[in-house]
C-alpha positions in Angstrom: -46.0 33.6 10.0 -46.7 29.8 9.8 -45.6 27.6 12.3 -42.0 25.5 11.5 -44.0 22.0 13.2 -47.7 22.0 11.9 -47.5 25.0 9.1 -50.7 26.4 11.0 -50.9 30.3 11.7 -49.1 32.0 15.0 -50.1 34.7 16.7 -48.1 37.4 19.0 -47.3 35.6 22.5 -44.8 37.7 24.1 -41.6 40.0 24.2 -38.7 39.8 26.2 -36.0 42.2 26.5 -32.2 41.0 27.3 -29.4 42.7 28.4 -26.7 40.8 27.7 -24.6 41.6 25.1 -26.8 44.3 24.7 -30.5 45.5 25.1 -32.3 43.2 22.6 -35.8 42.7 22.4 -36.9 39.5 21.3 -40.8 39.0 19.9 -41.7 35.1 20.2 -45.2 34.1 18.3 -47.2 31.1 18.8 -48.9 28.4 17.0 -52.8 29.1 17.1 -52.9 24.8 16.2 -50.0 23.3 18.2 -48.7 25.4 20.8 -45.4 25.7 19.7 -43.2 28.8 20.6 -40.7 30.5 18.2 -38.8 33.6 18.1 -39.8 35.5 15.5 -36.8 37.7 15.7 -34.7 35.1 15.2 -36.3 33.0 12.4 -36.1 36.8 10.8 -32.2 37.1 11.1 -29.6 36.0 8.6 -27.5 33.2 9.6 -24.4 36.2 9.7 -26.5 37.9 12.2 -27.6 34.9 14.0 -24.0 34.1 14.4 -22.9 37.1 15.4 -25.2 37.4 18.3 -24.6 33.9 19.1 -20.8 34.7 19.4 -21.6 38.1 21.3 -24.2 36.5 23.8 -22.1 33.6 24.6 -18.7 34.9 25.1 -19.1 36.6 28.3 -20.9 33.1 29.8 -19.2 30.1 29.6 -19.4 27.7 32.2 -22.3 27.5 34.8 -22.7 31.2 35.1 -25.4 33.2 32.7 -27.3 36.0 34.2 -29.9 35.5 31.4 -30.6 32.2 32.1 -29.1 30.4 35.5 -30.5 27.4 34.9 -29.2 26.4 31.6 -27.2 23.8 32.1 -29.2 21.9 34.3 -31.9 22.2 31.4 -30.1 21.1 28.8 -28.4 18.0 30.6 -32.0 17.1 31.7 -33.0 17.3 27.5 -29.8 15.4 26.5 -31.1 12.8 29.4 -34.7 12.9 27.6 -33.3 12.6 23.9 -30.8 9.9 25.0 -33.2 7.9 26.5 -35.8 8.4 23.7 -32.9 7.0 21.3 -32.4 3.8 23.2 -36.4 3.3 22.4 
């Protein structure tokens, strides 16, 4: 698998099993050149498979409570703030 950022080779990086919405193993790969990490599992899914997984995963975790990612709201707010500052120049 080639890197989506720099088109260099990637190598296996780590595996993680998510328990919600069902046991689901995700394989991550890391670029040997720039260090970008991508989920090879999600990359290989069809759009319909991704839509089903996203709907199932997020259906029970609206709001602030997400046991797989308890700090998601803080992280997303920090990312949004960074993007806004970058857009302002």
